[in-house]
matplotlib code that plots the C-alpha trace (Angstrom):
import matplotlib.pyplot as plt

x = [0.0, 2.9, 4.7, 1.3, 1.0, 4.6, 4.1, 1.1, 3.0, 6.0, 3.4, 1.8, 5.1, 6.7, 4.0, 5.4, 9.1, 11.4, 13.8, 12.9, 16.1, 15.1, 17.7, 17.3, 18.8, 17.4, 18.8, 17.6, 14.5, 11.8, 13.6, 14.2, 10.5, 9.7, 12.3, 10.8, 7.3, 8.4, 10.4, 7.4, 5.2, 7.6, 7.9, 4.1, 3.9, 6.4, 9.5, 13.1, 14.2, 17.7, 17.6, 20.6, 21.5, 22.9, 24.0, 27.3, 25.6, 24.3, 27.3, 26.3, 22.6, 23.2, 24.2, 20.9, 18.6, 15.4, 17.3, 19.2, 15.9, 14.2, 17.2, 17.3, 13.6, 14.4, 17.2, 14.7, 12.4, 14.9, 17.3, 20.3, 21.4, 24.0, 26.0, 28.5, 31.3, 33.6, 32.4, 28.7, 29.6, 31.6, 28.8, 26.3, 27.9, 24.5, 23.4, 26.6, 25.5, 22.9, 25.1, 27.2, 29.4, 29.6, 31.4, 29.9, 31.2, 30.1, 31.0, 32.6, 32.2, 28.6, 28.8, 30.4, 30.8, 30.2, 29.8, 29.4, 27.5, 24.7, 24.3, 24.3, 26.2, 24.4, 24.9, 23.5, 22.3, 21.1, 20.1, 17.3, 15.7, 15.8, 17.5, 20.2, 21.4, 22.4, 19.8, 19.2, 22.7, 23.0, 20.0, 21.5, 25.0, 22.9, 21.1, 24.3, 25.6, 22.7, 23.0, 26.5, 26.0, 22.9, 23.9, 23.9, 20.7, 22.3, 25.4, 24.1, 21.1, 20.6, 18.9, 17.7, 17.1, 15.5, 12.6, 12.0, 10.1, 12.4, 12.0, 8.4, 5.5, 5.8, 9.8, 10.2, 7.6, 9.2, 12.6, 10.9, 8.9, 12.3, 13.7, 10.6, 10.5, 13.9, 12.7, 15.9, 16.1, 17.0, 16.3, 14.4, 13.3, 13.2, 11.9, 12.8, 13.9, 15.2, 19.0, 19.8, 18.4, 20.6, 23.8, 22.7, 22.4, 25.6, 27.4, 26.0, 26.5, 29.7, 29.3, 28.1, 27.0, 26.6, 26.3, 25.2, 26.0, 27.1, 27.7, 29.3, 30.6, 27.6, 26.8, 26.2, 29.8, 31.0]
y = [0.1, 2.5, 1.6, 2.3, 5.8, 6.7, 5.8, 8.0, 10.8, 10.3, 10.2, 13.4, 15.3, 13.8, 15.4, 18.9, 17.7, 16.8, 14.3, 12.3, 11.3, 8.4, 8.1, 4.7, 1.4, -1.3, -4.4, -6.8, -7.9, -6.1, -2.6, -3.3, -3.9, -0.7, 1.1, -0.3, 0.9, 4.2, 4.3, 3.1, 5.8, 8.7, 7.2, 7.0, 10.6, 11.4, 12.1, 10.8, 8.6, 8.4, 5.7, 6.4, 2.9, 3.7, 0.2, -1.7, -5.0, -4.6, -6.7, -9.6, -9.7, -9.4, -12.9, -14.1, -15.1, -13.3, -10.2, -10.1, -10.5, -7.7, -5.5, -6.1, -5.0, -2.1, -1.1, -1.3, 1.3, 3.9, 6.1, 5.8, 3.7, 5.4, 3.1, 4.2, 1.6, 0.1, -3.4, -2.6, -1.0, -4.2, -6.4, -5.0, -5.6, -6.8, -3.0, -1.1, 1.8, 2.8, 2.4, 5.6, 5.2, 8.3, 7.4, 9.0, 12.3, 15.3, 19.1, 18.8, 22.8, 22.2, 20.0, 21.7, 20.3, 21.2, 22.5, 19.3, 21.1, 18.4, 16.9, 14.0, 13.6, 12.5, 9.0, 9.3, 6.8, 8.0, 5.6, 3.1, 1.8, -1.8, -5.0, -5.2, -2.0, -3.6, -1.6, -4.7, -5.1, -1.3, -1.9, -5.2, -3.1, -0.3, -2.7, -4.5, -0.9, -0.3, -3.6, -2.7, 0.7, 2.1, 5.5, 4.4, 6.2, 9.4, 8.7, 9.0, 10.4, 8.2, 9.5, 7.2, 9.2, 7.6, 5.6, 2.2, 3.2, 1.1, -1.9, -2.2, -1.9, -2.7, -2.8, 0.7, -0.3, -3.6, -2.0, 0.8, -1.8, -4.0, -1.0, -0.2, -3.8, -3.2, -0.1, 1.7, 5.4, 8.5, 6.6, 8.7, 7.6, 10.8, 9.5, 11.0, 14.6, 17.0, 17.1, 20.4, 18.9, 16.0, 18.1, 20.0, 16.9, 15.4, 18.5, 18.3, 14.6, 13.3, 9.7, 8.4, 4.7, 2.9, -0.8, -2.2, -5.6, -4.4, -1.1, 0.2, 3.8, 5.3, 9.0, 8.9, 8.0, 10.7]
z = [-0.1, 1.0, -2.3, -4.5, -2.4, -3.3, -6.9, -7.1, -5.6, -8.0, -11.1, -10.0, -9.3, -12.7, -14.7, -13.8, -14.6, -17.3, -15.2, -12.0, -9.8, -7.6, -4.9, -3.6, -2.3, -4.7, -3.0, -2.2, -4.4, -2.7, -2.8, -6.4, -7.1, -5.3, -7.3, -10.3, -9.5, -9.0, -12.1, -14.1, -12.4, -13.4, -17.0, -17.5, -16.6, -19.6, -17.5, -18.0, -15.0, -13.3, -10.8, -8.1, -6.6, -3.2, -2.3, -1.9, -2.8, -6.1, -7.5, -5.3, -6.0, -9.6, -9.6, -8.4, -11.3, -10.1, -9.1, -12.4, -14.3, -12.5, -12.8, -16.7, -16.8, -14.5, -17.2, -19.7, -17.9, -16.7, -18.8, -16.6, -13.5, -11.3, -9.3, -6.5, -6.9, -9.6, -8.8, -9.3, -12.6, -13.8, -12.7, -14.9, -18.2, -19.8, -20.1, -19.6, -21.9, -19.3, -16.3, -14.9, -11.9, -9.4, -6.4, -3.1, -1.8, 0.1, 0.3, 3.7, 4.0, 4.5, 7.4, 10.3, 13.7, 17.3, 19.6, 21.8, 24.5, 25.1, 28.5, 28.4, 25.3, 22.2, 20.4, 17.1, 14.3, 10.9, 8.4, 7.6, 10.6, 10.2, 11.7, 9.0, 10.2, 13.4, 15.6, 17.6, 18.2, 19.4, 21.7, 23.3, 23.8, 25.6, 27.7, 28.8, 29.8, 31.6, 33.5, 34.5, 35.5, 37.4, 36.0, 32.3, 31.6, 32.5, 30.5, 27.0, 25.0, 22.0, 18.9, 16.1, 12.9, 9.9, 8.7, 7.1, 3.8, 1.7, 3.9, 3.8, 6.3, 10.1, 10.0, 11.7, 14.3, 15.0, 15.9, 18.0, 19.8, 20.4, 22.1, 24.1, 25.4, 27.1, 28.9, 28.0, 29.2, 26.9, 23.6, 21.0, 17.7, 15.6, 12.4, 9.0, 9.1, 6.5, 5.7, 7.5, 10.7, 10.2, 9.9, 12.8, 14.9, 13.5, 14.7, 18.1, 18.6, 20.3, 19.0, 15.8, 15.6, 12.6, 13.6, 10.1, 8.9, 5.5, 3.8, 0.6, 1.4, 3.2, 3.1, 6.6, 7.4, 5.0]

ax = plt.figure().add_subplot(projection="3d")
ax.plot(x, y, z, "-o")
ax.set_aspect("equal")
plt.show()
């Protein structure tokens, strides 16, 4: 249902533009299907489509027959596929005329740091809120600290920034409920916020934590 809602929103907005830039992580299969649905919505509105694949696992999943088939179809729909690594670029030889490599980077001048005046200091996570990002492991680590130190709740303020729109329904709530079940103090699920607010929180934070099981070269770390 959420994917259809997003597809309708993309269709409506695409009617007012010439090019639609879909900045997604189309891995594994379900996120790729979502990217395909959004690309089809934009194309049906008459726009050209650029799919920017922010993932370090495209080259792994392209070896799987179903994923490879769906990626071939997606490449028939989009006008360009941007990948962020040489490995991904090499892996998609079957449609290399549509593949462009643009490695991740940021304007460092736009992300100032400090001052670190928060009391207690902030531990910040920014990313997709789901199990594969290691958030349950972070919860368990915080619970261990709390068990070993009765003042642990006063030692850190934990902010978890992001949503799970790319993962599907119920994922965000599942992770949030897992934290609620441990009754950890000073943990706040902020949800999705705009880039300027993310930069502000990064500047205030003393610790950035990305306990993910796998990553390519994530913008959050940059």
